[in-house]
C-alpha positions in Angstrom: -0.1 0.0 0.0 2.0 2.9 -1.3 1.8 6.5 0.3 3.3 9.7 -0.8 7.1 9.8 0.1 6.5 12.9 2.1 3.8 11.6 4.3 5.0 10.1 7.6 4.8 6.5 8.2 3.0 6.0 11.5 3.0 2.4 13.0 1.1 1.2 16.2 2.4 -1.3 18.7 0.2 -3.7 20.2 -0.2 -1.6 23.4 -1.5 1.3 21.4 -3.5 0.2 18.3 -6.5 2.2 19.3 -4.6 5.2 20.0 -2.8 4.9 16.6 -5.9 4.3 14.7 -7.4 7.7 16.3 -3.8 9.6 15.8 -3.8 8.6 11.8 -7.7 9.6 11.6 -6.6 12.9 12.9 -3.6 13.2 10.6 -5.6 12.0 7.6 -3.1 9.1 6.7 -3.3 5.4 6.6 -1.9 3.5 9.6 1.4 1.8 8.8 1.3 -2.3 8.4 3.0 -4.0 10.8 2.7 -7.5 12.5 3.9 -8.6 15.7 3.7 -12.3 16.8 5.5 -14.5 19.7 7.3 -17.5 19.4 6.4 -20.6 21.7 8.9 -19.5 24.2 7.8 -16.1 24.5 10.1 -14.3 22.2 8.7 -11.3 20.2 9.0 -11.2 16.5 8.0 -8.1 14.4 7.5 -7.7 10.7 7.0 -4.4 8.7 4.7 -4.8 5.6 5.2 -1.4 4.2 8.2 0.0 2.1 9.9 2.4 4.4 13.0 3.0 2.5 13.9 6.7 2.8 10.7 7.4 4.9 10.3 9.1 8.2 8.7 6.5 10.5 6.8 7.0 13.9 6.2 4.2 16.2 3.6 4.5 18.7 3.9 2.2 21.7 3.1 2.7 25.3 5.2 0.7 27.7 2.2 -0.2 30.1 1.4 -3.7 31.5 2.8 -6.1 30.4 5.8 -3.5 30.5 8.6 -5.7 29.4 6.7 -7.3 26.7 5.6 -4.0 25.2 9.0 -2.5 25.5 10.7 -5.3 23.7 8.3 -4.8 21.0 9.1 -1.1 20.6 12.7 -1.9 20.8 12.4 -4.7 18.1 10.0 -2.6 15.7 12.4 0.2 15.7 15.3 -2.4 14.8 13.3 -3.5 12.0 12.6 -0.1 10.5 16.3 0.9 10.9 17.3 -2.4 8.8 14.7 -1.7 6.4 16.5 1.8 5.7 14.0 4.0 7.2 15.3 7.6 6.7 14.3 8.4 10.6 12.6 6.8 13.4 10.7 8.6 16.1 9.7 6.4 19.3 6.2 7.9 20.2 6.0 6.5 23.7 2.6 8.0 25.3 3.4 6.4 28.8 7.2 6.2 29.4 7.5 3.0 31.7 10.4 2.6 34.3 10.4 6.2 35.0 10.0 6.1 38.6 13.5 4.7 39.0 15.0 8.0 38.0 17.7 8.5 40.7 19.6 6.6 43.2 17.7 7.2 46.4 19.4 4.2 48.0 22.4 2.1 47.6 22.9 -0.6 45.2 19.8 0.3 43.0 19.6 0.6 39.2 18.6 3.8 37.2 16.0 2.1 35.1 14.9 5.4 33.4 18.3 5.9 32.2 18.8 2.2 31.1 15.6 2.5 29.0 16.8 5.4 27.6 20.1 3.8 26.3 18.2 0.9 24.9 15.7 3.0 22.9 18.8 5.0 21.4 20.7 1.8 20.7 17.6 0.2 18.9 17.5 3.0 16.4 15.5 6.0 17.5 16.6 9.2 16.2 14.0 11.2 18.4 11.6 10.5 21.0 8.1 12.1 21.6 6.5 11.4 25.1 3.8 12.9 27.4 3.8 14.0 31.1 7.0 12.1 32.2 6.8 11.2 35.9 10.1 13.1 36.4 11.3 16.1 34.1 15.1 15.2 34.6 14.3 12.0 32.4 14.6 14.4 29.5 18.3 14.8 30.2 18.8 10.9 30.1 18.6 11.0 26.2 21.4 12.0 23.9 18.9 12.6 21.2 16.2 15.0 20.8 13.1 14.5 23.2 9.8 16.4 22.8 7.7 16.3 26.2 4.1 17.0 25.8 1.6 17.8 28.4 -2.1 16.5 28.4 -3.1 19.4 30.5 -4.7 21.5 27.7 -6.9 18.5 26.5 -7.8 17.5 30.3 -8.4 21.2 31.2 -10.7 21.9 28.0 -12.9 18.8 29.2 -13.0 19.8 32.8 -14.0 23.4 32.1 -16.8 22.3 30.0 -18.3 20.5 33.0 -18.7 23.9 34.7 -17.9 22.3 38.1 -18.8 25.2 40.8 -16.3 26.2 43.7 -13.5 24.1 42.2 -10.1 24.2 43.8 -7.0 22.3 42.2 -5.1 19.7 44.9 -1.6 18.5 44.4 -1.5 15.0 46.0 2.1 15.4 47.1 4.7 18.0 47.3 6.4 16.4 44.0 3.4 17.3 42.1 3.0 21.0 42.8 4.4 22.2 39.4 1.8 20.2 37.5 -1.2 20.9 40.0 -0.2 24.7 39.6 -0.6 24.5 35.7 -3.9 23.1 36.1 -4.8 25.6 38.7 -3.8 28.7 36.4 -5.7 27.0 33.2 -8.8 26.4 35.4 -8.2 29.8 37.3 -8.9 27.8 40.6 -7.1 28.2 44.0 -4.3 25.6 44.6 -4.1 23.2 47.8 -1.3 21.0 48.6 -1.4 17.5 50.3 1.8 16.9 52.5 2.3 13.1 52.5 5.1 10.7 53.3 5.7 7.3 51.7 7.0 4.8 54.4 7.5 2.0 51.6 7.0 1.8 47.8 3.5 1.9 46.7 2.3 3.0 50.3 1.5 6.8 51.1 0.1 8.5 54.2 -1.3 12.0 54.3 0.4 14.1 57.0 -1.2 17.8 56.4 -3.4 19.7 54.0 -2.1 23.1 53.0 -5.1 25.0 52.1 -8.7 25.5 52.9 -11.1 23.0 51.3 -14.2 23.2 53.3 -17.4 23.5 51.2 -15.5 23.4 48.1 -15.2 20.7 45.0 -11.6 19.4 44.7 -9.6 18.1 41.8 -6.7 15.9 42.6 -4.1 16.0 39.7 -1.3 13.5 39.4 0.8 12.1 36.4 0.2 8.4 37.3 -2.2 6.3 39.0 -0.7 2.8 39.7 -2.1 1.2 42.7 -4.0 4.3 43.5 -3.0 4.6 47.2 -2.0 8.3 46.8 -5.4 9.3 45.2 -7.6 7.3 47.6 -5.7 8.8 50.6 -5.9 12.1 49.3 -9.7 11.6 48.7 -10.2 10.5 52.2 -8.3 13.6 53.7 -10.1 16.0 51.7 -13.4 14.5 52.8 -12.4 14.6 56.3 -11.6 18.4 55.8 -15.1 19.0 54.7 -14.5 19.0 51.0 -18.1 18.3 48.9 -17.3 16.2 45.8 -13.7 15.0 44.9 -12.7 14.8 41.2 -9.2 13.2 40.1 -7.4 13.8 36.8 -4.3 11.8 35.7 -2.5 11.3 32.4 -1.6 7.5 32.9 -4.1 5.2 34.4 -2.2 2.3 34.9 -4.5 1.0 37.6 -2.6 -2.2 38.5 -3.7 -4.8 41.1 -6.6 -3.9 43.1 -6.5 -0.3 42.1 -10.1 -0.3 40.5 -11.6 -1.7 43.7 -10.0 0.8 45.9 -11.1 3.7 43.6 -14.6 2.3 43.4 -14.6 2.5 47.2 -13.0 6.0 47.5 -15.8 8.0 47.1 -14.5 9.8 43.9 -17.2 11.8 41.8 -15.2 11.3 38.6 -11.9 10.3 37.4 -10.5 12.0 34.4 -7.8 9.8 32.3 -6.3 9.8 29.0 -5.8 6.9 26.6 -2.0 6.9 26.8 -2.7 3.7 28.5 -5.3 1.6 26.6 -8.7 1.7 28.6 -9.9 -1.9 29.4 -12.9 -3.0 27.2 -16.3 -2.9 29.1 -14.8 -0.8 32.1 -16.8 -1.7 35.0 -15.7 1.3 36.9 -18.1 3.9 35.8 -16.5 6.9 37.5 -13.8 7.0 34.6 -14.1 9.2 31.9 -11.4 8.8 29.0 -10.0 12.0 27.4 -8.4 11.2 24.1 -4.9 12.8 23.7 -4.7 11.4 19.9 -5.2 14.8 18.5 -2.5 16.3 20.5 0.0 13.6 19.5 -1.1 13.6 15.9 -0.6 17.4 15.7 2.8 16.8 17.4 3.9 14.1 14.9 2.8 16.4 11.8 4.8 19.6 13.2 7.8 17.3 13.8 7.5 15.9 10.3 7.1 19.4 8.9 9.8 20.8 11.2 7.5 23.3 13.0 7.6 24.3 16.8 6.0 22.1 19.5 6.3 24.6 22.1 3.5 26.8 20.4 1.2 24.2 20.7 0.9 25.0 24.6 0.9 28.9 24.2 -2.9 28.9 24.1 -4.8 32.0 25.4 -7.1 31.4 28.6 -10.6 31.9 28.3 
């Protein structure tokens, strides 16, 4: 299936099949044809069915669970494109896994965020496009260009359309203050900060709430919900302080383990998530609303291909 040589080739990994369909629909192009299979022992095999010689290629693949399988598929797909003489390869990673291990906070631990960056470059990536990294410093782990997108414009547009009265924005911990402040500015809402401590991985405890929440509707903002411990403890603390309805917004809804059950019992009014991590079919948790970032990623891919600015995408007037 031949396409114009000036048209980008956009391929989707098995973790992002639905998302890449929406991206290509936004861009008005056909989805690149690739096939992923597994040998009996679990090894991954990838074949590219389109002629990519001299073409600019984009591989859309989130490294969501099963993380290792999807990561290997991304690396193998890029290697196949490189060996097929693609002119350039951009790894489009809506959700960048292994990002929480980004520093040596104790002895004899790995820096997996840096290790994955090295693997992506070695596999053949010339550029990386990703969204809402868990830590901004990960951008410095790459020796190739990295474009970092933010889901806040599309998320804020959706939240503003709901006209929630007496809304305030809550950062679930000190590390998320910058993200929460961006939401607070765009929504023209006060900012509240939850002071928490984490005695061990995937366990969090609220110590204090900095700000007045009584009688208000609260919006918790986070980049990632994994076991939902942070969000659930935040909801409980806000309710105890007199908040009316509590909403939450996150970019990457990993929701592993018993996260769905915990969220269902937490008393959240709504949970706004994006499709960087594919939503489950027949999602039983009716508080979840999915906001697609396909137009944002499609616009970014188009601008990269046309060598245009990406930063101007976020210079939008308020109101």
